C-alpha positions in Angstrom: -2.5 -145.0 86.6 -5.5 -143.1 87.9 -8.4 -145.6 88.2 -11.1 -143.7 86.3 -9.2 -140.9 84.5 -10.4 -140.2 81.0 -7.2 -139.9 79.1 -9.0 -139.3 75.8 -10.8 -136.3 77.3 -7.5 -134.8 78.6 -5.6 -135.6 75.4 -8.2 -133.8 73.3 -8.3 -130.7 75.6 -4.5 -130.5 75.6 -4.2 -130.8 71.8 -7.0 -128.2 71.3 -5.2 -125.7 73.5 -1.9 -126.4 71.9 -3.4 -125.7 68.5 -4.9 -122.4 69.8 -1.5 -121.4 71.1 0.3 -122.2 67.8 -2.4 -120.4 65.7 -2.1 -117.3 67.9 1.7 -117.4 67.6 1.4 -117.7 63.8 -1.1 -114.8 63.7 1.3 -112.7 65.8 4.2 -113.4 63.5 2.1 -112.0 60.6 1.4 -108.7 62.4 3.3 -105.7 61.2 6.5 -104.9 63.1 6.5 -102.2 65.7 7.7 -98.8 64.5 9.5 -96.8 67.1 10.9 -93.9 65.0 10.4 -90.8 67.0 10.5 -88.6 63.9 7.3 -90.3 62.6 5.4 -90.5 65.9 5.1 -88.5 69.1 6.9 -89.3 72.2 3.8 -90.5 74.2 2.7 -92.7 71.3 6.3 -94.1 71.1 6.1 -94.8 74.9 2.8 -96.5 74.5 4.1 -98.6 71.7 7.1 -99.6 73.8 4.9 -100.5 76.7 2.7 -102.6 74.5 5.8 -104.3 73.1 7.0 -105.2 76.6 3.5 -106.6 77.5 3.5 -108.6 74.3 6.8 -110.1 75.2 5.7 -111.0 78.7 2.5 -112.6 77.3 4.6 -114.5 74.8 6.9 -115.9 77.6 3.8 -117.0 79.6 2.3 -118.6 76.5 5.5 -120.4 75.8 5.6 -121.8 79.3 2.0 -123.0 78.9 3.0 -124.7 75.6 5.9 -126.5 77.3 3.5 -127.7 80.1 1.0 -129.0 77.6 3.8 -130.8 75.6 5.0 -132.3 78.9 1.5 -133.4 79.8 1.1 -135.1 76.4 4.4 -137.0 76.9 3.2 -138.1 80.4 0.1 -139.4 78.9 2.2 -141.4 76.4 4.4 -142.8 79.1 1.4 -143.5 81.4 2.6 -141.1 84.1 -0.2 -138.6 83.5 -2.3 -137.7 86.6 0.6 -138.1 89.0 2.5 -135.3 90.7 6.0 -134.8 89.3 7.3 -134.0 92.8 5.8 -136.6 95.1 4.3 -139.0 92.6 0.9 -139.0 94.3 -2.3 -138.8 92.3 -3.4 -135.3 91.2 -7.1 -134.8 92.0 -9.6 -135.0 89.1 -10.8 -131.5 89.9 -7.4 -130.0 89.6 -6.8 -131.8 86.3 -10.2 -130.7 84.9 -9.3 -127.1 85.8 -5.9 -127.3 84.1 -5.0 -130.6 82.3 -1.4 -129.5 82.0 -0.8 -129.2 85.8 2.3 -130.9 87.0 1.8 -131.1 90.7 -0.8 -132.1 93.3 -2.3 -129.3 95.4 0.0 -130.1 98.4 3.2 -129.7 96.4 1.9 -126.6 94.7 1.1 -125.0 98.0 4.5 -126.0 99.4 6.3 -124.5 96.4 4.3 -121.3 96.7 5.2 -120.9 100.4 8.9 -121.0 99.6 
């Protein structure tokens, strides 16, 4: 395991972010459903509503991916594999972990994947 990695700090950050995601998801569920009835609203308003709905779905997908990464990071902490790249198993830099505690790969593997 990383020599001086503060697992408590990362665990706390990951759990706090997971709680934020779950609270936002719950708040979104409580929102009123989108009404797309053209007889009750104009065509442009309906198009705006549909565009907003598509953006909300895309945001929800990204948030769900973030939730999955956070849950994976918490499991890696439990199994004492946190802080290591899931591709090459080298240590992930402290700066990279501080920026995003749920990151899965070292910078070299991330750049290589991006180049493909």
